[in-house]
N, C-alpha and C positions, 0 to 999 in steps of 0.2 A: 328463964322467968322474964326477964328484959324483954326477949325476944318475940315474948305470947304478948305482953303489953304493950308491946309496939306495932301487932298485928292488929290489935282489937282497937286501938287511938285510931286507928287507918282505917279502919274498915267502919268504925262508926263516923270519923269527918267523912267519910265520900257519902254515908248515910243524909249525914247534915245535909250536905251540898247540894246533893239529888233534891233533898225537900224544899231547900230555899230555892233553888232554882227553880222550882214548879212554883211556888210560891210567887214569885216574881212574873214568871209569865203567865200568871194567871192575873196578879195587879196589871200589870202592864194592857192585857186584853181589855179587861175590864175599863180601865180610865178613859174618860173622852177623849176625844181632840181638842185642840186649842178652838176656842170660842171664837167664830167670826167676829171683827168689830166691824161696826160702822162707818160707811166713810160717803156722807154726806154731798160732797163735790161729783164722785166716782158715779153714786146713783144716781144724779140730775144728770150727768154727763150722757149714762145710758138710756135713760128715760127718753133724752133731748132725741138721741141718734136716734131708735126707734120708733119716734113720732116723727121726723122727717121725710119728705116725699117730695123729690125732686120734680119740678116743672118738666114736661116732656120737651123733646125738641121738635123742632120744626123745619120744614126746609129755607124757611123765607128768613129764619134766623139771621141768617149766615150774609147777608143782601149787604149790608153796609158794610162788613168789614172784609170781604174778597173781592176780588178784581175778575170781571171776567175776562177767557181766555180766548186768544184768539192766535193763530197760527202765522209766525212769519213769514212774508214773503221769499219766495226763494231766491239767492243770490243770482246775479249774472253773472255766466262766465268770462273770464277776461278774454277768453280768443276770438269770442262772437264779437265786442263791441269794436267798432274801427277796423276793421280787418283790411278792406280795402287801401284803406290812407293810411296802414302802416307799410302794406308791400310797396306803395307806390315811393312812399318816403326814402326805403331802403332802395330800391330801384334807383332813384334819383343821388344818392350820396356817392358821395367821390370816394376813389380808392386809395387808400394812402400808401406809397411805397417807401421804404427809406430809403434816404439820401434823394427824393424826388423833391426839387424848390416849387411849392406852390404859387402860381401867380399872384402878385397884389403882397404876399409876406417879404420880411427881409429876411436872406437865409443868416441862420445864425450859426456861429463858429462852431464846433463841438469843442468841448472842453473835456480834458481828462482828469477827472478831480483822483485817480489812485496814481497819480504820476509821481514817482520816488524823486525826493531832489537828492543830486550825487552830493555826495560828501567830501567837502576838499580835505584832503590831506596834508596834513603840516611837513614839513622838510624833514621830519625826526621819523624814522621808521620804530615800530616797538617790537 
């Protein structure tokens, strides 16, 4: 008997739950959405945006702000300038040979910078 009463209560609970679920879905379907609140600043901003008409751009508008462009002159090749004088100066140079004394110049004695000094040995040997 207890088992029958439990089954009966289960079926009645299931029926009640289905009815409530249907009622809830009907209620949520019928309820209106949230009412839009009026935002005066936003409405004024949108109105001004729609009324704005930009001024058309003319070709002469940029004259005071932009400089005229002109191509720079091509650079001169360093090989072309004074080639004859450079060759003449090269031919007139004196050839320097190591050990040769140039007239008018005092010959300097060559110093050996890497010459090692001999160590003086003391009378005692280690």
